[in-house]
C-alpha positions in Angstrom: 0.0 0.0 0.0 1.5 3.3 -1.1 1.6 6.5 0.9 -1.2 8.1 -1.2 -3.4 5.0 -0.9 -3.4 5.5 2.9 -5.0 9.0 2.3 -2.4 10.9 4.3 -1.3 14.4 3.4 1.8 16.4 4.6 1.0 20.0 5.4 3.7 22.6 5.9 2.7 25.1 8.6 4.0 27.6 11.1 4.1 26.3 14.7 5.9 26.7 18.0 9.1 24.8 17.4 10.9 25.8 20.7 10.1 27.0 24.2 12.2 28.2 27.1 11.8 30.0 30.4 14.4 31.9 32.5 14.2 33.4 36.0 17.0 35.7 36.9 18.0 37.5 40.1 20.9 40.0 40.2 22.4 42.7 42.4 23.1 46.1 41.0 25.4 48.7 42.7 24.4 52.3 42.5 26.6 55.2 43.5 24.7 58.3 44.7 26.1 61.8 44.9 25.9 61.9 48.7 26.7 59.3 51.4 23.3 57.7 52.1 21.9 57.6 55.7 18.9 55.5 54.9 16.9 54.1 52.0 13.4 55.6 51.7 12.2 53.7 48.6 13.3 51.9 45.4 11.4 51.2 42.2 12.3 50.0 38.7 10.7 51.6 35.6 11.2 51.9 31.8 11.9 48.3 31.0 12.7 47.6 27.3 14.0 44.4 25.7 14.6 42.6 22.4 14.9 38.9 21.8 16.6 36.9 19.0 17.6 33.3 18.3 21.4 33.1 18.6 21.9 29.3 18.4 19.5 26.6 17.4 18.8 26.0 21.1 19.2 29.5 22.7 17.4 32.8 22.7 19.2 36.0 23.7 17.3 38.8 25.4 19.0 42.1 25.6 17.3 44.8 27.7 17.5 47.7 30.1 15.6 49.3 32.9 16.0 52.3 35.2 16.5 51.8 38.9 15.3 54.8 41.0 16.4 54.9 44.7 15.0 57.6 47.1 17.5 58.0 49.9 18.2 60.3 52.8 21.6 61.8 53.5 23.3 64.3 55.8 22.0 62.4 59.0 18.5 62.0 57.5 18.0 65.8 57.1 17.9 65.8 53.3 16.6 63.5 50.5 17.4 62.8 46.9 16.5 60.4 44.2 19.3 58.7 42.2 18.5 57.1 38.9 20.7 54.6 37.1 20.2 52.7 33.9 20.9 48.9 34.1 21.6 46.9 30.9 21.4 43.1 30.8 21.8 40.2 28.4 20.1 36.9 29.3 20.5 33.6 27.5 17.4 31.5 27.6 18.0 27.8 26.7 15.1 26.1 24.8 13.9 23.2 26.9 11.4 22.1 24.4 12.6 22.0 20.8 11.4 20.5 17.5 14.4 19.1 15.8 12.6 18.5 12.5 11.6 22.0 11.6 12.1 23.3 8.1 14.4 26.1 7.1 16.3 28.6 9.1 13.9 31.5 9.3 12.3 31.8 12.8 10.3 34.3 14.7 11.0 34.8 18.4 8.4 35.9 20.9 9.5 36.9 24.4 6.9 37.4 27.1 7.7 39.0 30.4 6.3 36.8 33.2 7.8 38.9 35.9 8.8 42.5 35.1 12.1 43.6 36.7 11.3 44.6 40.3 13.2 45.4 43.5 13.5 42.6 46.1 15.7 44.5 48.5 17.6 47.8 48.6 20.3 48.4 51.1 23.3 50.6 51.9 26.6 48.7 51.5 28.7 48.2 54.6 31.2 50.8 53.6 28.3 53.2 53.4 28.9 55.1 50.1 27.1 52.8 47.7 23.6 51.3 47.4 22.9 47.6 46.6 19.7 46.8 44.7 18.6 43.1 44.4 16.3 42.7 41.4 14.5 39.8 39.7 12.9 39.2 36.3 11.5 36.3 34.4 10.8 35.6 30.7 9.0 32.9 28.6 10.2 32.6 25.0 8.7 30.8 22.0 10.3 30.2 18.7 8.0 30.0 15.7 9.1 28.3 12.5 7.9 26.1 9.7 7.4 22.4 10.3 5.7 19.5 8.6 2.7 17.6 9.9 0.9 14.6 8.5 -2.9 14.3 8.6 -5.2 11.5 7.6 -7.7 12.4 5.0 -11.3 11.0 5.4 -12.2 9.7 1.9 -15.9 10.0 2.8 -15.5 13.5 4.2 -18.2 16.0 3.4 -17.5 19.0 1.3 -19.8 21.8 2.1 -21.3 24.3 -0.4 -22.2 27.8 0.6 -25.9 26.8 0.2 -25.5 24.2 3.0 -25.0 26.9 5.6 -28.3 28.5 6.6 -27.2 32.0 7.8 -30.5 33.7 7.2 -32.3 35.3 10.2 -35.9 34.2 10.6 -38.7 36.6 11.4 -39.0 35.2 14.9 -35.2 35.7 15.5 -35.5 39.2 14.1 -38.4 40.1 16.5 -36.2 39.0 19.5 -33.6 41.7 18.8 -33.7 44.5 21.3 -33.1 47.8 19.4 -32.3 49.6 22.7 -29.6 47.2 23.7 -26.8 49.7 23.4 -28.7 52.5 25.0 -29.4 50.4 28.1 -25.7 49.7 28.6 -24.5 53.3 28.1 -26.4 54.5 31.2 -24.6 52.2 33.6 
């Protein structure tokens, strides 16, 4: 029995051909203009990143974010906010990978599971620098072409446009509430 006698077809389609996930914690050191007395607050903003496939089994994510630390100085009599841009480069190994994909063109989608955020902010023991412990997490998907085989039903039904009854009956038309949108606008 030949391949075509079995009624199988090969379809080339785009699909997820690789997935990976990476959680990262790191410590950044910030040097303020004044010797800090105490930390009043810390937040991370302006996160930007870009992902690309660098090997068949690794996605590289390059990004940056701003760390803002509000601190007191001069024996807690004055305050200031120091901002520092942090750049990073994470390599995400693909834990799930389709080794039978076709071609070399792939699209990479990186989703942030955990935006960079501050876990702890403290003054170093020497007292002139600030340590910021941060975390972030990504999920990556690689989309490429792959081949799938499907079994064809030789008795399958082929539908004509006339087979689909999309007309609205008079009873269905009478059930339509013409004030539907007006009722919801008042809420």
